[in-house]
LOGU-7644 format. One record per atom (N, C-alpha, C): x, y, z; atom name; residue in one letter. Coordinates in Angstrom, 1 decimal. Each point is the difference from the previous one (the first is absolute). Layout:
BEGIN
+--------+--------+--------+------+------+
:      u :      v :      w : site : code :
+--------+--------+--------+------+------+
:      X :      Y :      Z :   CA :    A :
...
+--------+--------+--------+------+------+
***
This chain:
BEGIN
+--------+--------+--------+------+------+
:      u :      v :      w : site : code :
+--------+--------+--------+------+------+
:    6.1 :   12.2 :   34.7 :    N :    M :
:    1.0 :    0.8 :    0.7 :   CA :    M :
:   -0.6 :    0.5 :    1.3 :    C :    M :
:   -1.3 :    0.5 :   -0.1 :    N :    R :
:   -0.6 :    0.5 :    1.2 :   CA :    R :
:   -0.1 :   -1.0 :    1.1 :    C :    R :
:   -0.5 :   -1.2 :   -0.4 :    N :    I :
:   -0.2 :   -1.1 :    1.0 :   CA :    I :
:    1.4 :   -0.4 :    0.5 :    C :    I :
:    1.0 :   -0.1 :   -0.8 :    N :    A :
:    1.3 :   -0.4 :    0.5 :   CA :    A :
:    0.5 :    1.0 :    1.0 :    C :    A :
:   -0.2 :    1.3 :   -0.3 :    N :    K :
:    0.4 :    1.0 :    1.0 :   CA :    K :
:   -0.7 :   -0.1 :    1.3 :    C :    K :
:   -1.4 :   -0.2 :   -0.1 :    N :    E :
:   -0.8 :   -0.1 :    1.2 :   CA :    E :
:    0.4 :   -1.2 :    0.9 :    C :    E :
:    0.4 :   -1.1 :   -0.7 :    N :    K :
:    0.3 :   -1.3 :    0.7 :   CA :    K :
:    1.5 :   -0.1 :    0.3 :    C :    K :
:    0.8 :    1.0 :   -0.4 :    N :    G :
:    1.4 :   -0.1 :    0.2 :   CA :    G :
:    0.7 :   -1.1 :   -0.8 :    C :    G :
:   -0.6 :   -0.4 :   -1.1 :    N :    F :
:    0.6 :   -1.0 :   -0.9 :   CA :    F :
:    1.0 :    0.6 :   -0.9 :    C :    F :
:    1.2 :   -0.6 :   -0.1 :    N :    P :
:    1.0 :    0.5 :   -0.9 :   CA :    P :
:   -0.4 :   -0.1 :   -1.5 :    C :    P :
:    0.1 :    1.1 :   -0.7 :    N :    L :
:   -0.5 :    0.0 :   -1.4 :   CA :    L :
:    0.8 :    1.1 :   -0.7 :    C :    L :
:    0.4 :   -0.4 :   -1.2 :    N :    A :
:    0.6 :    0.9 :   -1.0 :   CA :    A :
:   -0.6 :   -0.2 :   -1.3 :    C :    A :
:   -0.4 :    1.1 :   -0.7 :    N :    I :
:   -0.5 :   -0.1 :   -1.3 :   CA :    I :
:    1.1 :    0.6 :   -0.9 :    C :    I :
:    0.4 :   -0.8 :   -1.0 :    N :    I :
:    1.1 :    0.3 :   -0.9 :   CA :    I :
:   -0.6 :    0.2 :   -1.4 :    C :    I :
:    0.3 :    1.1 :   -0.6 :    N :    R :
:   -0.5 :    0.3 :   -1.4 :   CA :    R :
:    1.2 :   -0.1 :   -0.9 :    C :    R :
:    0.3 :   -1.1 :   -0.6 :    N :    P :
:    1.2 :    0.0 :   -0.9 :   CA :    P :
:   -0.3 :    0.7 :   -1.3 :    C :    P :
:    1.1 :    0.5 :   -0.6 :    N :    T :
:   -0.2 :    0.8 :   -1.2 :   CA :    T :
:    0.4 :   -1.1 :   -1.1 :    C :    T :
:    0.6 :    0.5 :   -1.1 :    N :    F :
:    0.3 :   -0.9 :   -1.1 :   CA :    F :
:    1.1 :   -1.0 :    0.4 :    C :    F :
:   -0.4 :   -1.3 :    0.2 :    N :    I :
:    0.9 :   -1.0 :    0.5 :   CA :    I :
:    0.8 :   -0.7 :   -1.1 :    C :    I :
:    1.3 :   -0.1 :    0.2 :    N :    Y :
:    0.8 :   -0.8 :   -1.0 :   CA :    Y :
:    0.9 :   -0.9 :    0.8 :    C :    Y :
:    0.5 :   -1.0 :   -0.7 :    N :    G :
:    1.0 :   -0.9 :    0.7 :   CA :    G :
:    0.5 :   -1.1 :   -0.9 :    C :    G :
:    0.9 :   -0.8 :    0.5 :    N :    K :
:    0.7 :   -1.0 :   -0.7 :   CA :    K :
:   -1.0 :   -1.0 :   -0.7 :    C :    K :
:   -1.1 :   -0.4 :    0.7 :    N :    Y :
:   -0.9 :   -1.0 :   -0.5 :   CA :    Y :
:   -1.3 :    0.6 :   -0.5 :    C :    Y :
:    0.0 :    1.2 :   -0.4 :    N :    G :
:   -1.2 :    0.6 :   -0.5 :   CA :    G :
:   -0.4 :   -0.4 :   -1.4 :    C :    G :
:   -1.1 :   -0.6 :   -0.2 :    N :    A :
:   -0.5 :   -0.4 :   -1.3 :   CA :    A :
:   -1.4 :    0.6 :   -0.3 :    C :    A :
:   -0.3 :    1.1 :    0.6 :    N :    H :
:   -1.2 :    0.7 :   -0.3 :   CA :    H :
:    0.0 :    0.5 :   -1.4 :    C :    H :
:   -1.1 :    0.1 :   -0.6 :    N :    V :
:   -0.1 :    0.4 :   -1.4 :   CA :    V :
:    0.9 :    1.2 :   -0.4 :    C :    V :
:    0.1 :    1.0 :    1.0 :    N :    H :
:    0.8 :    1.2 :   -0.3 :   CA :    H :
:    1.5 :   -0.4 :   -0.3 :    C :    H :
:    0.5 :   -0.9 :    0.8 :    N :    F :
:    1.4 :   -0.4 :   -0.1 :   CA :    F :
:    0.2 :   -1.0 :   -1.2 :    C :    F :
:   -1.0 :   -0.8 :   -0.3 :    N :    V :
:    0.1 :   -0.8 :   -1.2 :   CA :    V :
:    0.1 :    0.9 :   -1.2 :    C :    V :
:   -0.8 :    1.0 :   -0.1 :    N :    L :
:    0.1 :    0.9 :   -1.1 :   CA :    L :
:    1.3 :    0.7 :   -0.1 :    C :    L :
:    0.5 :    0.5 :    1.2 :    N :    M :
:    1.3 :    0.7 :    0.1 :   CA :    M :
:    1.1 :   -1.0 :   -0.5 :    C :    M :
:   -0.1 :   -1.2 :    0.4 :    N :    Y :
:    1.0 :   -1.0 :   -0.4 :   CA :    Y :
:    0.0 :   -0.2 :   -1.5 :    C :    Y :
:   -1.1 :   -0.2 :   -0.6 :    N :    W :
:    0.0 :   -0.3 :   -1.5 :   CA :    W :
:    0.5 :    1.2 :   -0.8 :    C :    W :
:   -0.5 :    1.2 :    0.4 :    N :    L :
:    0.5 :    1.2 :   -0.7 :   CA :    L :
:    1.5 :    0.2 :    0.2 :    C :    L :
:    0.4 :   -0.2 :    1.2 :    N :    S :
:    1.4 :    0.2 :    0.4 :   CA :    S :
:    0.9 :   -1.0 :   -0.7 :    C :    S :
:   -0.5 :   -1.2 :   -0.2 :    N :    K :
:    0.8 :   -1.1 :   -0.7 :   CA :    K :
:    0.3 :    0.4 :   -1.4 :    C :    K :
:   -0.9 :    0.8 :   -0.6 :    N :    F :
:    0.2 :    0.4 :   -1.4 :   CA :    F :
:    0.6 :    1.5 :    0.0 :    C :    F :
:    0.4 :    0.5 :    1.2 :    N :    G :
:    0.6 :    1.3 :    0.0 :   CA :    G :
:   -0.9 :    1.2 :   -0.2 :    C :    G :
:   -1.3 :   -0.2 :    0.3 :    N :    I :
:   -1.0 :    1.0 :   -0.2 :   CA :    I :
:   -0.3 :    0.6 :    1.4 :    C :    I :
:    0.2 :    1.3 :    0.1 :    N :    V :
:   -0.3 :    0.7 :    1.3 :   CA :    V :
:   -1.1 :    1.1 :   -0.3 :    C :    V :
:   -1.2 :   -0.4 :    0.3 :    N :    P :
:   -1.1 :    1.0 :   -0.2 :   CA :    P :
:    0.2 :    1.2 :    1.1 :    C :    P :
:    0.1 :    1.2 :   -0.5 :    N :    S :
:    0.2 :    1.1 :    0.8 :   CA :    S :
:   -1.4 :    0.6 :    0.3 :    C :    S :
:   -0.5 :   -0.3 :    1.2 :    N :    M :
:   -1.4 :    0.3 :    0.3 :   CA :    M :
:   -0.2 :    1.3 :    0.8 :    C :    M :
:    1.1 :    0.4 :    0.6 :    N :    G :
:   -0.1 :    1.2 :    0.9 :   CA :    G :
:   -0.7 :   -0.3 :    1.2 :    C :    G :
:    0.1 :   -1.2 :    0.5 :    N :    I :
:   -0.7 :   -0.4 :    1.3 :   CA :    I :
:    1.1 :   -0.2 :    1.1 :    C :    I :
:   -0.1 :    0.7 :    1.0 :    N :    S :
:    0.8 :   -0.2 :    1.2 :   CA :    S :
:   -0.9 :   -0.3 :    1.2 :    C :    S :
:    0.3 :   -1.1 :    0.7 :    N :    V :
:   -0.9 :   -0.5 :    1.0 :   CA :    V :
:    0.9 :   -0.3 :    1.3 :    C :    V :
:   -0.8 :   -0.1 :    1.1 :    N :    S :
:    0.6 :   -0.5 :    1.3 :   CA :    S :
:    0.1 :   -1.5 :   -0.1 :    C :    S :
:    1.2 :   -0.5 :    0.3 :    N :    T :
:    0.2 :   -1.4 :   -0.1 :   CA :    T :
:    0.5 :   -0.6 :    1.3 :    C :    T :
:   -0.1 :   -1.3 :    0.1 :    N :    I :
:    0.6 :   -0.7 :    1.2 :   CA :    I :
:    0.4 :   -1.4 :   -0.5 :    C :    I :
:    1.1 :   -0.5 :    0.5 :    N :    S :
:    0.4 :   -1.4 :   -0.4 :   CA :    S :
:   -0.7 :   -1.0 :    1.0 :    C :    S :
:   -0.3 :   -1.1 :   -0.5 :    N :    A :
:   -0.6 :   -1.1 :    0.8 :   CA :    A :
:    0.9 :   -0.3 :    1.2 :    C :    A :
:    1.3 :    0.0 :   -0.2 :    N :    N :
:    0.9 :   -0.2 :    1.1 :   CA :    N :
:   -0.2 :    1.0 :    1.1 :    C :    N :
:   -0.1 :    1.2 :   -0.3 :    N :    R :
:   -0.2 :    1.1 :    1.0 :   CA :    R :
:   -1.4 :   -0.2 :    0.7 :    C :    R :
:   -1.0 :   -0.4 :   -0.7 :    N :    I :
:   -1.3 :   -0.3 :    0.6 :   CA :    I :
:    0.1 :   -1.1 :    1.0 :    C :    I :
:    0.7 :   -1.1 :   -0.4 :    N :    A :
:    0.2 :   -1.1 :    0.9 :   CA :    A :
:    0.8 :    0.4 :    1.3 :    C :    A :
:    1.0 :    0.9 :   -0.2 :    N :    E :
:    0.8 :    0.5 :    1.1 :   CA :    E :
:   -0.9 :    0.8 :    0.9 :    C :    E :
:   -0.9 :    0.8 :   -0.5 :    N :    L :
:   -0.9 :    0.9 :    0.7 :   CA :    L :
:   -1.0 :   -0.9 :    0.8 :    C :    L :
:   -0.5 :   -1.1 :   -0.6 :    N :    M :
:   -0.9 :   -0.9 :    0.7 :   CA :    M :
:    0.7 :   -0.7 :    1.2 :    C :    M :
:    1.2 :   -0.4 :   -0.2 :    N :    R :
:    0.8 :   -0.6 :    1.1 :   CA :    R :
:    0.1 :    1.0 :    1.2 :    C :    R :
:    0.4 :    1.2 :   -0.3 :    N :    V :
:    0.2 :    1.0 :    1.0 :   CA :    V :
:   -1.3 :    0.3 :    0.7 :    C :    V :
:   -1.1 :    0.2 :   -0.8 :    N :    L :
:   -1.3 :    0.3 :    0.6 :   CA :    L :
:   -0.5 :   -1.2 :    0.9 :    C :    L :
:    0.2 :   -1.2 :   -0.5 :    N :    A :
:   -0.4 :   -1.2 :    0.8 :   CA :    A :
:    0.7 :    0.0 :    1.4 :    C :    A :
:    1.2 :    0.4 :    0.0 :    N :    E :
:    0.8 :    0.0 :    1.3 :   CA :    E :
:   -0.4 :    1.2 :    0.8 :    C :    E :
:   -0.3 :    1.2 :   -0.6 :    N :    A :
:   -0.3 :    1.2 :    0.7 :   CA :    A :
:   -1.4 :    0.0 :    0.5 :    C :    A :
:   -0.9 :   -0.7 :   -0.6 :    N :    K :
:   -1.4 :    0.0 :    0.3 :   CA :    K :
:   -0.6 :    1.4 :    0.3 :    C :    K :
:    0.1 :    0.9 :   -1.1 :    N :    P :
:   -0.5 :    1.3 :    0.2 :   CA :    P :
:   -1.6 :    0.0 :    0.1 :    C :    P :
:   -0.5 :    1.1 :    0.6 :    N :    R :
:   -1.4 :    0.1 :    0.2 :   CA :    R :
:   -0.5 :    1.2 :   -0.8 :    C :    R :
:   -0.9 :   -0.3 :   -1.0 :    N :    G :
:   -0.6 :    1.1 :   -0.8 :   CA :    G :
:    0.9 :    0.7 :   -1.0 :    C :    G :
:    0.9 :   -0.7 :   -0.6 :    N :    V :
:    0.9 :    0.6 :   -1.0 :   CA :    V :
:   -0.6 :   -0.1 :   -1.4 :    C :    V :
:    0.0 :    1.1 :   -0.7 :    N :    Y :
:   -0.5 :    0.0 :   -1.4 :   CA :    Y :
:    1.1 :    0.7 :   -0.7 :    C :    Y :
:    0.5 :   -0.7 :   -1.1 :    N :    M :
:    1.1 :    0.6 :   -0.7 :   CA :    M :
:    0.1 :   -0.6 :   -1.4 :    C :    M :
:    0.7 :    0.8 :   -0.9 :    N :    Y :
:    0.3 :   -0.4 :   -1.3 :   CA :    Y :
:    1.3 :   -0.7 :    0.0 :    C :    Y :
:    0.2 :   -1.1 :   -0.8 :    N :    A :
:    1.2 :   -0.7 :   -0.1 :   CA :    A :
:    0.6 :    0.5 :   -1.4 :    C :    A :
:    1.0 :    0.9 :    0.1 :    N :    N :
:    0.6 :    0.5 :   -1.2 :   CA :    N :
:    1.4 :    0.5 :    0.2 :    C :    N :
:    0.7 :    0.0 :   -1.1 :    N :    E :
:    1.4 :    0.6 :    0.0 :   CA :    E :
:   -0.2 :    1.5 :    0.1 :    C :    E :
:    1.1 :    0.6 :    0.3 :    N :    C :
:   -0.1 :    1.5 :    0.2 :   CA :    C :
:    0.0 :    0.9 :   -1.2 :    C :    C :
:    0.3 :   -0.6 :   -1.2 :    N :    E :
:    0.0 :    0.8 :   -1.2 :   CA :    E :
:   -0.9 :   -0.7 :   -1.1 :    C :    E :
:   -0.5 :    0.8 :   -0.8 :    N :    L :
:   -0.8 :   -0.5 :   -1.2 :   CA :    L :
:    1.0 :   -0.7 :   -1.0 :    C :    L :
:   -0.5 :   -1.0 :   -0.7 :    N :    V :
:    0.8 :   -0.7 :   -1.0 :   CA :    V :
:   -0.7 :    0.0 :   -1.3 :    C :    V :
:    0.7 :    0.5 :   -1.0 :    N :    N :
:   -0.6 :    0.0 :   -1.4 :   CA :    N :
:    0.0 :   -1.4 :   -0.5 :    C :    N :
:   -1.2 :   -0.5 :   -0.5 :    N :    L :
:   -0.1 :   -1.3 :   -0.4 :   CA :    L :
:    0.9 :   -0.4 :   -1.1 :    C :    L :
:    0.5 :    1.0 :   -0.8 :    N :    D :
:    1.0 :   -0.3 :   -1.0 :   CA :    D :
:    1.2 :   -0.7 :    0.5 :    C :    D :
:    0.4 :    0.3 :    1.3 :    N :    R :
:    1.2 :   -0.7 :    0.6 :   CA :    R :
:   -0.2 :   -1.5 :    0.1 :    C :    R :
:   -1.2 :   -0.5 :    0.2 :    N :    F :
:   -0.2 :   -1.4 :    0.1 :   CA :    F :
:    0.4 :   -0.6 :   -1.4 :    C :    F :
:   -0.5 :    0.6 :   -1.1 :    N :    F :
:    0.3 :   -0.5 :   -1.3 :   CA :    F :
:    1.5 :    0.0 :   -0.3 :    C :    F :
:    0.7 :    1.1 :    0.3 :    N :    V :
:    1.4 :    0.1 :   -0.2 :   CA :    V :
:    0.8 :   -1.0 :    0.8 :    C :    V :
:   -0.3 :   -0.1 :    1.2 :    N :    I :
:    0.7 :   -1.0 :    0.9 :   CA :    I :
:   -0.2 :   -1.4 :   -0.6 :    C :    I :
:   -1.2 :   -0.3 :   -0.3 :    N :    M :
:   -0.3 :   -1.4 :   -0.5 :   CA :    M :
:    0.7 :   -0.2 :   -1.3 :    C :    M :
:    0.0 :    1.0 :   -0.9 :    N :    A :
:    0.7 :   -0.2 :   -1.3 :   CA :    A :
:    1.5 :   -0.2 :    0.2 :    C :    A :
:    0.6 :    0.8 :    0.8 :    N :    E :
:    1.4 :   -0.2 :    0.3 :   CA :    E :
:    0.3 :   -1.3 :    0.6 :    C :    E :
:   -0.8 :   -0.5 :    0.9 :    N :    T :
:    0.2 :   -1.3 :    0.6 :   CA :    T :
:   -0.1 :   -1.1 :   -1.0 :    C :    T :
:   -0.9 :    0.2 :   -1.0 :    N :    L :
:   -0.2 :   -1.1 :   -1.0 :   CA :    L :
:    0.9 :    0.2 :   -1.2 :    C :    L :
:    1.0 :    0.8 :    0.2 :    N :    G :
:    1.1 :    0.1 :   -1.0 :   CA :    G :
:   -0.2 :    1.0 :   -1.1 :    C :    G :
:   -1.0 :    0.8 :    0.0 :    N :    R :
:   -0.2 :    1.0 :   -1.0 :   CA :    R :
:    1.0 :    1.1 :    0.1 :    C :    R :
:    0.8 :    0.2 :   -1.0 :    N :    K :
:    1.0 :    1.0 :    0.1 :   CA :    K :
:   -0.6 :    1.4 :   -0.3 :    C :    K :
:   -1.0 :    0.0 :   -0.9 :    N :    K :
:   -0.7 :    1.2 :   -0.3 :   CA :    K :
:   -1.5 :   -0.2 :    0.1 :    C :    K :
:   -0.6 :    1.1 :    0.4 :    N :    V :
:   -1.5 :    0.0 :    0.1 :   CA :    V :
:   -0.6 :    1.1 :   -0.9 :    C :    V :
:   -1.2 :   -0.2 :   -0.4 :    N :    V :
:   -0.7 :    1.0 :   -0.7 :   CA :    V :
:   -1.1 :    0.6 :    0.9 :    C :    V :
:    0.1 :    1.2 :    0.3 :    N :    K :
:   -1.0 :    0.7 :    0.8 :   CA :    K :
:   -1.1 :    0.5 :   -0.9 :    C :    K :
:   -1.2 :   -0.4 :    0.3 :    N :    L :
:   -1.2 :    0.4 :   -0.8 :   CA :    L :
:   -0.9 :    0.8 :    0.9 :    C :    L :
:   -0.2 :    1.3 :   -0.4 :    N :    P :
:   -1.0 :    0.8 :    0.8 :   CA :    P :
:   -1.4 :   -0.6 :   -0.2 :    C :    P :
:   -0.7 :   -0.2 :    1.1 :    N :    I :
:   -1.3 :   -0.6 :   -0.1 :   CA :    I :
:   -1.0 :    1.0 :    0.6 :    C :    I :
:   -1.1 :    0.2 :   -0.8 :    N :    N :
:   -1.0 :    0.9 :    0.5 :   CA :    N :
:   -0.8 :   -0.8 :    1.1 :    C :    N :
:   -0.2 :    0.6 :    1.1 :    N :    K :
:   -0.7 :   -0.6 :    1.2 :   CA :    K :
:   -1.4 :   -0.6 :   -0.4 :    C :    K :
:   -0.6 :    0.7 :   -1.0 :    N :    N :
:   -1.3 :   -0.5 :   -0.4 :   CA :    N :
:   -0.1 :   -1.3 :   -0.6 :    C :    N :
:    1.2 :   -0.5 :   -0.5 :    N :    I :
:    0.0 :   -1.3 :   -0.7 :   CA :    I :
:    0.7 :   -1.1 :    0.8 :    C :    I :
:    0.2 :    0.3 :    1.2 :    N :    L :
:    0.7 :   -1.0 :    0.9 :   CA :    L :
:   -0.9 :   -1.3 :    0.1 :    C :    L :
:    0.7 :   -1.1 :    0.1 :    N :    P :
:   -0.8 :   -1.3 :    0.2 :   CA :    P :
:   -0.8 :    0.2 :    1.4 :    C :    P :
:   -1.1 :   -0.7 :    0.1 :    N :    P :
:   -0.8 :    0.2 :    1.2 :   CA :    P :
:    0.7 :   -0.3 :    1.3 :    C :    P :
:    1.0 :   -1.0 :   -0.1 :    N :    D :
:    0.7 :   -0.3 :    1.2 :   CA :    D :
:    1.0 :    1.1 :    0.5 :    C :    D :
:    0.3 :    0.9 :   -0.9 :    N :    F :
:    0.8 :    1.2 :    0.4 :   CA :    F :
:   -0.9 :    1.2 :    0.3 :    C :    F :
:   -1.1 :    0.1 :   -0.6 :    N :    K :
:   -0.9 :    1.1 :    0.2 :   CA :    K :
:   -0.4 :    0.2 :    1.5 :    C :    K :
:    0.0 :   -1.1 :    0.7 :    N :    C :
:   -0.4 :    0.1 :    1.5 :   CA :    C :
:    1.1 :    0.8 :    0.7 :    C :    C :
:    1.2 :    0.0 :   -0.5 :    N :    T :
:    1.1 :    0.8 :    0.7 :   CA :    T :
:   -0.1 :    1.5 :   -0.2 :    C :    T :
:   -0.8 :    0.4 :   -1.0 :    N :    L :
:   -0.1 :    1.4 :   -0.3 :   CA :    L :
:   -0.6 :    0.8 :    1.2 :    C :    L :
:   -0.9 :   -0.5 :    0.7 :    N :    K :
:   -0.6 :    0.8 :    1.1 :   CA :    K :
:    1.0 :    0.2 :    1.2 :    C :    K :
:    1.1 :   -0.8 :    0.0 :    N :    Y :
:    1.0 :    0.1 :    1.0 :   CA :    Y :
:    1.2 :    0.8 :   -0.5 :    C :    Y :
:    0.1 :    0.2 :   -1.3 :    N :    S :
:    1.2 :    0.6 :   -0.6 :   CA :    S :
:    0.2 :    1.4 :    0.7 :    C :    S :
:    1.2 :    0.2 :    0.4 :    N :    G :
:    0.4 :    1.2 :    0.6 :   CA :    G :
:   -0.4 :    0.2 :    1.5 :    C :    G :
:   -0.7 :   -1.0 :    0.5 :    N :    T :
:   -0.4 :    0.1 :    1.4 :   CA :    T :
:    1.1 :   -0.5 :    0.9 :    C :    T :
:    0.5 :    0.8 :    0.9 :    N :    K :
:    1.1 :   -0.4 :    0.9 :   CA :    K :
:   -0.6 :   -0.1 :    1.4 :    C :    K :
:    0.2 :   -1.2 :    0.5 :    N :    Y :
:   -0.5 :   -0.2 :    1.4 :   CA :    Y :
:    1.1 :    0.2 :    1.0 :    C :    Y :
:   -0.4 :    0.4 :    1.2 :    N :    D :
:    1.0 :    0.2 :    1.1 :   CA :    D :
:    0.6 :   -1.3 :    0.3 :    C :    D :
:    1.3 :    0.0 :    0.2 :    N :    C :
:    0.7 :   -1.2 :    0.4 :   CA :    C :
:    0.5 :    0.0 :    1.4 :    C :    C :
:   -0.4 :    1.0 :    0.8 :    N :    S :
:    0.5 :    0.1 :    1.3 :   CA :    S :
:   -0.4 :   -1.2 :    0.9 :    C :    S :
:   -1.2 :   -0.5 :   -0.2 :    N :    R :
:   -0.4 :   -1.1 :    0.9 :   CA :    R :
:    0.8 :   -1.3 :   -0.3 :    C :    R :
:    0.2 :   -0.3 :   -1.3 :    N :    I :
:    0.7 :   -1.3 :   -0.3 :   CA :    I :
:    1.5 :    0.2 :    0.5 :    C :    I :
:    0.5 :    1.2 :   -0.2 :    N :    T :
:    1.4 :    0.3 :    0.5 :   CA :    T :
:    0.1 :   -0.2 :    1.5 :    C :    T :
:   -1.0 :    0.3 :    0.7 :    N :    E :
:    0.0 :   -0.2 :    1.5 :   CA :    E :
:    0.2 :   -1.5 :    0.3 :    C :    E :
:   -0.6 :   -0.8 :   -0.8 :    N :    Y :
:    0.1 :   -1.5 :    0.3 :   CA :    Y :
:    1.2 :   -0.7 :   -0.6 :    C :    Y :
:    0.3 :    0.4 :   -1.2 :    N :    I :
:    1.1 :   -0.8 :   -0.7 :   CA :    I :
:    1.1 :    0.8 :   -0.6 :    C :    I :
:    0.0 :    1.3 :    0.3 :    N :    G :
:    1.0 :    0.9 :   -0.6 :   CA :    G :
:   -0.4 :    0.5 :   -1.4 :    C :    G :
:    0.9 :    0.8 :   -0.6 :    N :    K :
:   -0.3 :    0.6 :   -1.3 :   CA :    K :
:   -0.1 :   -1.1 :   -1.0 :    C :    K :
:   -1.0 :    0.1 :   -0.8 :    N :    V :
:   -0.2 :   -1.0 :   -1.1 :   CA :    V :
:    0.2 :    0.7 :   -1.4 :    C :    V :
:    0.7 :   -0.7 :   -0.8 :    N :    S :
:    0.2 :    0.6 :   -1.4 :   CA :    S :
:   -0.1 :   -1.1 :   -1.0 :    C :    S :
:   -0.1 :    0.4 :   -1.3 :    N :    F :
:   -0.3 :   -0.8 :   -1.1 :   CA :    F :
:    1.2 :   -1.1 :   -0.1 :    C :    F :
:   -0.4 :   -1.2 :   -0.2 :    N :    D :
:    1.0 :   -1.1 :    0.0 :   CA :    D :
:    0.1 :   -0.6 :   -1.4 :    C :    D :
:    0.9 :    0.5 :   -0.8 :    N :    E :
:    0.2 :   -0.4 :   -1.4 :   CA :    E :
:    0.3 :   -1.5 :   -0.1 :    C :    E :
:    0.7 :   -0.5 :    1.1 :    N :    K :
:    0.4 :   -1.4 :    0.0 :   CA :    K :
:   -1.3 :   -0.9 :   -0.1 :    C :    K :
:   -1.0 :    0.4 :    0.7 :    N :    E :
:   -1.3 :   -0.8 :    0.0 :   CA :    E :
:   -0.6 :    0.0 :   -1.4 :    C :    E :
:    0.1 :    1.1 :   -0.7 :    N :    V :
:   -0.6 :    0.1 :   -1.4 :   CA :    V :
:    0.8 :   -0.9 :   -0.9 :    C :    V :
:    1.3 :    0.1 :    0.2 :    N :    S :
:    0.9 :   -0.8 :   -0.8 :   CA :    S :
:   -0.2 :   -1.5 :    0.2 :    C :    S :
:   -0.2 :   -0.4 :    1.3 :    N :    Q :
:   -0.2 :   -1.4 :    0.3 :   CA :    Q :
:   -1.4 :   -0.4 :   -0.5 :    C :    Q :
:   -1.0 :    0.9 :   -0.1 :    N :    N :
:   -1.3 :   -0.3 :   -0.5 :   CA :    N :
:    0.1 :   -0.3 :   -1.5 :    C :    N :
:    0.8 :    0.7 :   -0.7 :    N :    A :
:    0.2 :   -0.2 :   -1.4 :   CA :    A :
:    0.6 :   -1.4 :   -0.2 :    C :    A :
:    1.0 :   -0.4 :    0.8 :    N :    L :
:    0.6 :   -1.3 :   -0.1 :   CA :    L :
:   -1.0 :   -1.1 :    0.3 :    C :    L :
:   -0.8 :    0.2 :    1.0 :    N :    F :
:   -1.1 :   -0.9 :    0.4 :   CA :    F :
:   -0.9 :   -0.3 :   -1.1 :    C :    F :
:   -0.5 :    1.1 :   -0.7 :    N :    M :
:   -0.9 :   -0.2 :   -1.1 :   CA :    M :
:    0.6 :   -0.6 :   -1.2 :    C :    M :
:    1.3 :    0.3 :   -0.2 :    N :    D :
:    0.7 :   -0.6 :   -1.1 :   CA :    D :
:    0.1 :   -1.5 :    0.2 :    C :    D :
:    0.2 :   -0.4 :    1.3 :    N :    E :
:    0.0 :   -1.5 :    0.3 :   CA :    E :
:   -1.4 :   -0.6 :   -0.2 :    C :    E :
:   -1.0 :    0.7 :    0.3 :    N :    L :
:   -1.4 :   -0.5 :   -0.2 :   CA :    L :
:   -0.2 :   -0.1 :   -1.5 :    C :    L :
:    0.5 :    0.9 :   -0.8 :    N :    R :
:   -0.1 :    0.0 :   -1.5 :   CA :    R :
:    0.7 :   -1.3 :   -0.5 :    C :    R :
:    1.2 :   -0.2 :    0.4 :    N :    K :
:    0.8 :   -1.1 :   -0.5 :   CA :    K :
:   -0.6 :   -1.3 :    0.3 :    C :    K :
:   -0.8 :   -0.1 :    1.1 :    N :    N :
:   -0.7 :   -1.2 :    0.4 :   CA :    N :
:   -1.4 :   -0.1 :   -0.5 :    C :    N :
:   -0.4 :    1.0 :   -1.0 :    N :    G :
:   -1.3 :    0.0 :   -0.6 :   CA :    G :
:   -1.1 :    0.4 :    1.0 :    C :    G :
:    0.3 :    0.7 :    1.0 :    N :    L :
:   -1.0 :    0.4 :    1.0 :   CA :    L :
:   -0.4 :    1.4 :   -0.1 :    C :    L :
:    0.6 :    0.8 :   -0.9 :    N :    L :
:   -0.3 :    1.4 :   -0.1 :   CA :    L :
:   -0.5 :    0.3 :   -1.4 :    C :    L :
:   -1.3 :    0.3 :   -0.1 :    N :    L :
:   -0.6 :    0.3 :   -1.3 :   CA :    L :
:    0.0 :    1.5 :   -0.2 :    C :    L :
:    0.0 :    0.3 :   -1.3 :    N :    A :
:   -0.2 :    1.5 :   -0.4 :   CA :    A :
:   -1.3 :    0.5 :    0.5 :    C :    A :
:   -0.1 :    1.2 :    0.4 :    N :    T :
:   -1.2 :    0.6 :    0.5 :   CA :    T :
:   -0.9 :    0.4 :   -1.2 :    C :    T :
+--------+--------+--------+------+------+
***
């Protein structure tokens, strides 16, 4: 950043938060998919700053055109999202009429979710991203499409249980 500023080189450092999207197959989302498929919603009490992959792509396009100098920002939506919502949206998308919410002690979370604990409840300022692409909010459609994507992977034998 220092050298870019000294040389007048356009540079933006973007710190994305919990990224989700239509084609997400990270272990977090695979676990969410399998539990949701069976109507299980672990209630973990974790709310995090999120951002959809589509919004990050939009931000990258705008920044590439704007060529800002010395920008450092978080890429996040303006409100925290409880991770339970991901499970509920996926379960509904996969045709589950009823879900079972199970309270989960944070101490027994799978390792892939424990990493989210340090960010739980941390709300990042969204004014910078809003300057570039307008107000960003949680996109349930992306979560729903992600469940359908993973269901298609499962049907084709490409999605294994975690």
